[in-house]
N, C-alpha and C positions, 0 to 999 in steps of 0.2 A: 502493499500500499503507500509506503513513504515514497517509493519510487517513480509510483504514479503522479504523484504530485511534485517530484522534485525537476521531472522530465519537463512538463509544462512550463515551471518557473525558467528553467534554462532556456526553453524556446523563446518565452516572452523577452528575457534579456537580452537574447542574442538577438532578434529583431528590433528592439529598442536601439541596441548598438549600429545595426545595419542600418538604421534610419539615419540615428544621428548622425554616422558617419558618411553618407550620401549625401546630407544636407551639407555638413561642413565642405567634403568635396566641392559638391556644386557652387557652394559658395567662394570658395576659395577660387576654383575656375574661373569665376566671374570678373577679379580683378584683373586687371589690363598688364600683360606681360607674362602671366603665371604659366599659360600655356605654352608660349614661345619657350621660357627657359625652360620648361618640361622639356620640350621636342630637342632644343639643343643637347641639354643634359643626356638624354639617351642617344641621341646619334654620336656624341663624343663618347660616350662608354661603348657602344659597337665599336667607334674605329679604336680604340685604346685596347680593347681586346685582341681583333684583329692585330693590331700591332704587336702587342703582346707576346703572343701564339707565335709569332712568326721572328721578333727579334730579339726578347726578354732573355736574356741568360747567355747572349751570343759574344758580348765582349760591350758589358757597359760604359766603359772610355770613349768608344765611339758614338754613341747615343746620351748623349747631355741630357738631363729633365728639362733643362728650359728649352734645348732645342726640339728635344721630344713634343712637348705641349705644343710648342709654336707650329710644328708641320701638324700634327693634328688639328689643331684648331682651323689652320688654314686649308686641311683638305674639308673640315667639317662646313664650314662656312658653305660654299656654295651648293651643296646638299641642302642643308636646312633651308636657305632663301629658296630652292626648288619646292621643295615640301611646302611651305609658306605659301607659295605662288599658287600651285596646286590646289590648296586648300582655301585660300581666300576666293579664286575663282569659282572653285567647284561650290562652295556654300552660295556663291553669288546667283548662280547657274541655279542651282536647287531651288532656291525661296525664288526666283522667277517665276521656274517651272509650277509651284506649288501655289504662288498669286494668280499664274493665269489660269490654272484648272479652279479655283475656289471664283476666279470672277466669271468664270464659263458656267459653273453651278447655279452660283448668283443671278446671274441676269437669264441665261435661259434663253430660250426661244422666243420671241416676242409676239406671235400669234398662240392663244389657247383656246379650245371651245369650252373647256371649264370653268366655271365662275369660281374664282377665288376670293373669298369675304375676306380674309386678312389684308390681301394684298391690294383690294380696293379701298379698305379702310386706311391703309397706308397710303396710296396716291392720295386721297381727299385728306390726309393731315398734311400731304406735302405739295399741295395746289390752294390758292386764296382764295377768296368767296368768288371769285369770277372765274374761277374753273382753270386759271392758268399757272403753270407748274412754278414752284420756287426753286429758284437755284439754291445750290449746295451754298452754305457760309464757308468761306473761305477758312482753312485750316488758321490756327492762332499764331502769332508771332513765334512766339516758344519753340511750337513744335518746326516749324518752319527754320528756326536756328538752329535745333537741332539736328534737322535732317541735311541739312548744308555742311554742320560739323561732321555727322558721321561720312557725308560723301567727300569733304577733304581728307576725314582721317583714310579711309579703305583707299584713295589714291595715292595717300602719301604712303602707305603701306607696300603696293604695288611697285610703285617707282624705287621705294628702299630696297626692299627684296630683290628687285630686277637690276638695281646697280649691284648690291652684294654677292650675285649670281655670274653677274660679267667679270667683277673684278675679281672674285675667286678662280674664274675660270683663268682669266689673264695672268694672275701670279702662279698658278700651277703650271701653266706651261712654258712662263719666262722668267718668274724668280731665281736669282741666285744670289748666294753668300758672296760679298768681296772678297772674303778672306780666299776663298775656293778659286777663285776667278783672277787674283792678281797675278799671277805668272803665264796668265793664258796668252797675251800678246808675244811676249818673248819665246814661249812654247810654239805658238803656229807660226812665227819666223824661222823657228829652227826647221821643223817641219815641213814649211815651203818650199825648200834647198831640194833640188833634185840629187845631187850629189852631197850627201852629208859629210861631214868632217868627223871621224873617227874619235878626235879630240873634243869634241862638242861645243859648245857655244856658251858655257857657264866659265867659270873661274878655274876648271884645271882640276878641284879636289875629286881624291878618291872617295867614292861612296860605297857604302857597304848595305846592302836591304836583306832583313832576316825575316820571314813570314812563315807563320803556321796555320794550316789550314784543317779544318776537322766540319765537314758536311755545310760548305760553303759554295755547292753549286751553283746558287742563286747571284752570289756576289762574284765568282769568279772571273767569268767574261768581259767585266767593267775592269775589275781589278788588273785584270791580263792587259786590253789596252791600254789603260794610263802609265801602267810602268813601261811599255815598249816605247810610249811617247816621251815618258821622261828619261829612258836610257839612252834616246836620239837627242834631247837636249844636254843632257851632261856629258855624252858620250861616251859609246860602248867600252874604250879604251879604261874608262873610268868609274865604271861601274861591275860590282860584285852583287849574285841574289843568291840568296840562300835559303829552300824552301822544304819546309817539313811537313808531310802529311800524312794523319793521327791516324788511320785507319777509319776514314769515312765510310759510312753506310750507302751513301748517295754516290752521286758520279762524280764527285770533286778527283780522285786517285784518276779515271781516264781525261777528264780534261786538263789537267795538270800533264800529263801525258804527251796529249795530243798539242798542247803549248809548247813545248819544251825547246821544240827545234826554233822556235822565232825568237829565243833568247838567247840561242848557240853557247858557246863554253860560257857565258857569264853565268848561265847557273850552275849554284853547284848545290847537290842534294844531300 
């Protein structure tokens, strides 16, 4: 018997908590910016998880925290702007369709063989004593002002998210760190020579590169191209490379063997 009374009480408490939680959530979502912040947080969390699944634990000094956050934010901004644009346009289109259907149901066909007493009474109330239909009163100034502000705010959001989308795509395709490209002009000039000087185009120092790889098949093609460009700039006679492969489970060993002839005698295994 006690259990029969306890279960309804628990259900009533759960129902009360669900109603309160739903009201609180609905009230919080009505505040400006809450939905946008939640959307951005979800997208950033998803991007961070994808990034961490691939790069976390690889080599932390290569991915500083501030740089990682900047890159993730830069990647999330255009996606966030696209989601908001789709949401705004879809909500506007849906609202327009609903209003159109309501107007069709409200007005309907103009000719009818069935006498509607309520409709006739409403028409009499909307007409003056001479039988002329009174025009609808214009909306009050406050409602017109609110409508104008709502339209301006809607267009401002459309322009803002469109700019963020285009800016994010531009930055994704063209952004470069100044520290990463400060030697690019000298390197391009060295690579432009048809017959390259074996002693290089730098100061002539002897440079020794050491690299250890483990499951790095994704970065090896880019690393190899960059290394060969650096060797051409520093001079093949001034560069030695030591490469260690740590029993990788992917195609890292095959990629290293394939690219070894390009480095020639300068690779020490």
